[in-house]
C-alpha positions as CSV (number, residue, x, y, z in Angstrom):
1,M,-0.3,0.0,-0.3
2,P,1.2,3.6,-0.9
3,E,2.6,5.4,2.2
4,A,0.6,8.4,0.8
5,E,-2.4,5.9,1.6
6,Q,-1.2,4.5,5.1
7,K,-0.5,7.7,6.4
8,Y,-4.4,8.5,5.6
9,L,-5.8,5.3,6.9
10,A,-4.4,5.5,10.5
11,G,-5.6,3.0,12.4
12,A,-7.2,0.6,9.6
13,G,-6.3,-2.2,7.8
14,G,-5.9,-2.8,4.2
15,Q,-6.6,-6.5,2.9
16,Y,-6.4,-8.4,-1.0
17,D,-7.7,-10.8,-0.9
18,S,-8.6,-12.7,2.2
19,L,-4.8,-11.3,3.8
20,N,-4.4,-8.1,5.8
21,V,-1.4,-6.3,3.8
22,Y,-1.6,-3.3,5.9
23,H,-3.1,-2.0,9.8
24,Q,-0.8,0.1,11.7
25,I,-3.2,1.3,14.9
26,K,-2.6,4.2,17.0
27,E,-0.3,4.3,20.0
28,K,-2.9,5.6,22.6
29,R,-4.8,2.5,21.6
30,S,-3.0,-0.3,22.4
31,S,-1.7,1.8,25.4
32,K,-4.9,2.0,26.3
33,G,-5.3,-2.8,26.7
34,I,-7.6,-1.9,23.1
35,I,-6.6,-4.8,21.1
36,F,-6.1,-5.3,17.8
37,E,-5.3,-8.7,16.0
38,D,-6.6,-11.1,13.0
39,M,-9.1,-14.0,14.0
40,S,-6.4,-16.3,13.2
41,Q,-3.3,-14.9,15.5
42,A,-5.9,-13.5,18.3
43,V,-7.1,-17.6,18.7
44,I,-3.3,-18.6,19.3
45,K,-2.5,-15.3,21.3
46,Y,-5.7,-15.1,22.9
47,P,-8.0,-18.1,22.9
48,E,-9.5,-17.2,26.2
49,L,-10.5,-14.0,25.0
50,V,-12.4,-15.6,21.6
51,K,-13.7,-18.2,23.5
52,K,-15.6,-15.2,25.8
53,H,-16.5,-12.9,23.1
54,F,-16.8,-14.5,19.8
55,M,-20.0,-15.8,18.7
56,K,-22.0,-12.9,21.4
57,L,-22.7,-10.8,19.8
58,V,-24.8,-11.8,17.5
59,P,-25.6,-15.8,18.5
60,A,-26.8,-17.8,15.3
61,H,-30.4,-19.1,16.5
62,D,-30.2,-14.9,15.5
63,H,-29.6,-15.2,12.1
64,M,-28.9,-17.5,8.8
65,F,-25.7,-15.5,8.0
66,A,-24.8,-15.7,11.6
67,A,-25.3,-19.8,12.1
68,L,-23.3,-20.0,9.4
69,H,-20.4,-17.7,10.2
70,G,-19.9,-19.7,13.6
71,A,-19.8,-23.1,11.8
72,V,-17.8,-22.4,9.0
73,W,-14.8,-20.1,10.2
74,S,-12.1,-20.9,10.0
């Protein structure tokens, strides 16, 4: 990703073909304990947090796409 775009998108992520190609987090967010990880890394680094929060905001039984997401996420 061009440097000019990285500066403009500070704190955002860029994705290409399901891969994170750019990810920058502002220092003040991480210093407050906010964790930014893609799910595959979060499962490895913070399994307790993922188990506690994954699929809790929209329960699988509330929406068919939430159910599909929960069933096939890998």
